[in-house]
N, C-alpha and C positions, 0 to 999 in steps of 0.2 A: 110801302114794302119795295125793297130793291134784290133785284135777282142777275145773276151774271150766267149768259150762256156761252161757254168755250166749245168753239169747233175745233175738232183736231185735223189732223196731216190729211189732204187732199179733198176736205170738203168743201173748200172754196170753188170747185168743179163739180159740184152738185148739178144735175141735170145734164152734164156732159160726158162724166165719168161713168161707165159702164150703167147706162140708163134700165138695161135687162134687170138689173140687181136693185138699183138704188131710184129709179123713177127718172120722170122727166123734169121735176119741180126744181127749178135752179135756186142758187143760195140765196140770190135776192127775192125771189117769190118765196122761199121758206122765210127769210128776215121779215119781209113785209106781212105775212101770215102771222107770227108768233108776237111781232109788235101789235099788230090789231088785236090778239087775242089778250096781250098784257094790259093794253088800256081798257078793254071790257071788263077785265079783272081788276082793274083800279091798281096795278104795279108797275114799278118801271123794270124796263128788260134791257141791259147792254148785250152786245152779240161780239164776239171777238172770233175772228177767223184765224188760227195760226198753223205753221207747218213745221213749228218746232217746238217740242216738249218743254224746254226751257223756257220759251214764252210763255206758254199756258201756266207753269208753276208761278213764274213772276207775276201774272196777271191775276192769279187766285190768292196769293200773298197779300197784294196790294189791294184787293177787294176786301178780304178779310180784316186788312188794318182799317179800312174804311166803314167796317161794320155790314158787309154786306148781308143780306137775310138769308140768301140760298144761292148754292150754285146748280147749275143744269151743264151736263156736259155729254158731248160724243168724243171719246178719244179717239174715234178711227182709227188710222195707223198706229196709234201710241196703245191701243189696247194689248197687244203681244208682249211688249217690254217697256211699259209705260210705269216702272218701278218709282221713279222720282215724282211721277204724276199723283201716283197712288198714297207715297208717302206725305205728299203736301197735303193732300184731301185727309187725311189723317190726321194733321195736324191744325186745323183750322175749326173754328167752333161753330161755321154755318154747315147745315146739311147739304148732301150734294145727291143728284139723281144722274146715274148713268142713262144713256139714250143710244140706241140704234136702229136705224131704218129698216135693217134687216134682222131675221132670228138669228143671231149669232151662233146659239147652241146648233141649231139645225145645219149651219154651214160648219161644223166642227171648231168654232173658235172658241177660246177660252179668254176671259178678260182677267187682266192682273189689277186693274183697278178698280172693279165693281167691288170688291170686298170693303172699299172706303165708302162707298154708297148707301144711303138708306133704300135705295132700291134702284131697280133696272128695268127700263122700260124698252122692249126690241120687239121687233117684227111686224109693226103697223105702219110701215112707210112713213111719210112725214107725219102721218097722224101721231107718232110715236112722241113727236116734240110737243104737240098740244096736249096731248095726255100727261107728260111728265109735267107740263108746265101747270097745268090744273091740279096735278097731285100735290105739286110742291107748294102753292097757294094755299090748297085746302089744309095741308099739314101745317103750314106756317100760322094759318088762321087760327086752327084748332089750338095750337100752342099759346097763341094768344089770347084765348078764350072767346075769338069770334066765331059765330056760328054762321055758314054760308050753306047753299044749295051743293057744294061739292065735299061737305064733311059727312 
């Protein structure tokens, strides 16, 4: 099983940018955590950081052509006006889960990309990523008829 995580605008500064909101876990630490979790679940996880919505769209289409099983994404700065990203996610066959470190609804932010996702996990800090990874793996395994502890 192959998954792709897209980290949107400004996420490369995780741990340094507004730690009072996003915590002190760095992007590098989060990546290591997620790669360990992916290995423990027996899945492959590619991680891409981009500050450009077009690069995110290109990566998703490339992953779709390569038959990726699932997409995890934090649109970050793209959540307000990421219509191209939303339309891209609508057009691929792989399911996508949107992730946010903070509770975006509590902060008064709506996401234009969330309607293209099968679900949204937000407000649990970096644990939002672990929860999304586990949820995606459980869903894909259920679809494949594989019973796991997560289903």
